[in-house]
N, C-alpha and C positions, 0 to 999 in steps of 0.2 A: 718276262711275259708272265711266270707267274707275280712275279714283284707289283708288275701294272696290273694285274686283276685283284690282288687283296688292298692296294690302295685305293684302286676304284669301289670296291666294297666296302673299303674302310672310310669314305666320304662319303659313300652313299647313307653308309649307316648313321652316321656323325650327323647328318643332315638333315635324316629323318627322325631325327632324336631330338635334336634342337627346334626343330617346326613342329613335331607332338608338345614339345614341353612348352613354346611359348603360345602355341593354341589353348592348350588345356589352362595355361597361368590367364590367360587373355580371353580366358573364352565369355565375360561376361560381355567387355566390351567390342568384343567382334558381334553376339548377336545384339547388342544395340544397335551398331551400325548398319548391321544387315537389314534390322528389322525396319532404322530411319528410312533406309533407302525404300524398302519393301511399302511402308504405308505413306510414302513423302503426301503424295500426292491427297490422302483422304483424311477428312474431319473427323473428330470423337462425335459419338452421340450425343448430345442435349445428356446431362446431368451423370453421362463416364470421364473419368479419369481424361483431361486433356492430352493430346498422344504427346508430347514432349515428356510428361511426367510419367507415363505410359509406360516408357522404356527405362527411367529409372525405377522399376521395383522391383523391390529383391524379397525372395524369402532366406530368413538365415534361422539357423540354428544355434540352439545355444545348452550347453547344460548346466545347471542351476546349482546350489551351495548342496544340494541332496544328492546329486547326481544322475536327476531327472532330466528328461530331452522339452525345451522350452523351445514352441517355435513364433516367429516375428516375420511382420510385412514389414520391410523397413523402403522408404526413399531418402531424398535427400534431405531430406526435415522434420520425417517421423519416423517412430518405431513403434508399431501397434503390434500388441499381442495377436495371435489367431488361437481361440478358444474353441473347446467343442462343449457346447449346450445341445437341450435334448431332442431342437428340431434338426440339430446340422450345425455347422462352423460360425462360428460368429469372428468376426477380425477389430479389435480395439475391444473397451470396455461398456458397461451397457452405456456411464454419462456419457463418455465419447459419442458413442452411436444418436441417442435422444437428443443431445446438445445438434448435431447434426439432420438432424429431419427438419423437414419444411412444416412449417402448421399446420398444414393439413395432413400430412404426414402424423402429428403428435395428435390431432385433433381424431384422427381414426382411430390410434393405437388405444387413445384415452377410452374414445367409446366401447371399442370391442373386446375388452378384456373376459379371454373366456371364463375364468374361473370367478367373477362375479354373475354373470349368465346364471353356470353350474350351482352357486350354492344358491342363487334366486329364486331357480326351478326346483330344489332342494325345500326349502323353505314352501313354496306351495304347495307342493306334494304332500307334505308336513300339517299345517293345514287343511290341507284337503280332504285328508285321513284322520285328523283331530275332529274335523267337523263331521263326517260321516259316522264315526264310531258314536259322537255325543248325540249324535242324531240317533242311530240303533238303540241306544241305550234307556233315551227319553224314551224313545216307543216304546222298549219292553214293563218301562215301570206306570 
């Protein structure tokens, strides 16, 4: 009786370990299959990644030569770095992102450069201040 109980406990433990290990090692593939079934009838929103490509996206981590962590977004054909910028996260290089803009987005981006607007307003204020001081100086003479 004790041997049967030990045999049953051992089988249950080994089976649990095998299933747990396989699930852990194949998590990405299992997750892809589940999502493919879950969203089978749905289409992608225009401008977003196609449904088939969306399930191939992975976030991977790598230590560089200095021992620092680098984070990448990968699919079957590309490896894009995930960078931290002033306003948040940027995926890929600036050149890569600009290359993928539509003509309308490029025109909007080039027109609305906040640094240029700020510099122009400062120059206008300096000119206004200069003119005002010059007028006041001329009134005194």
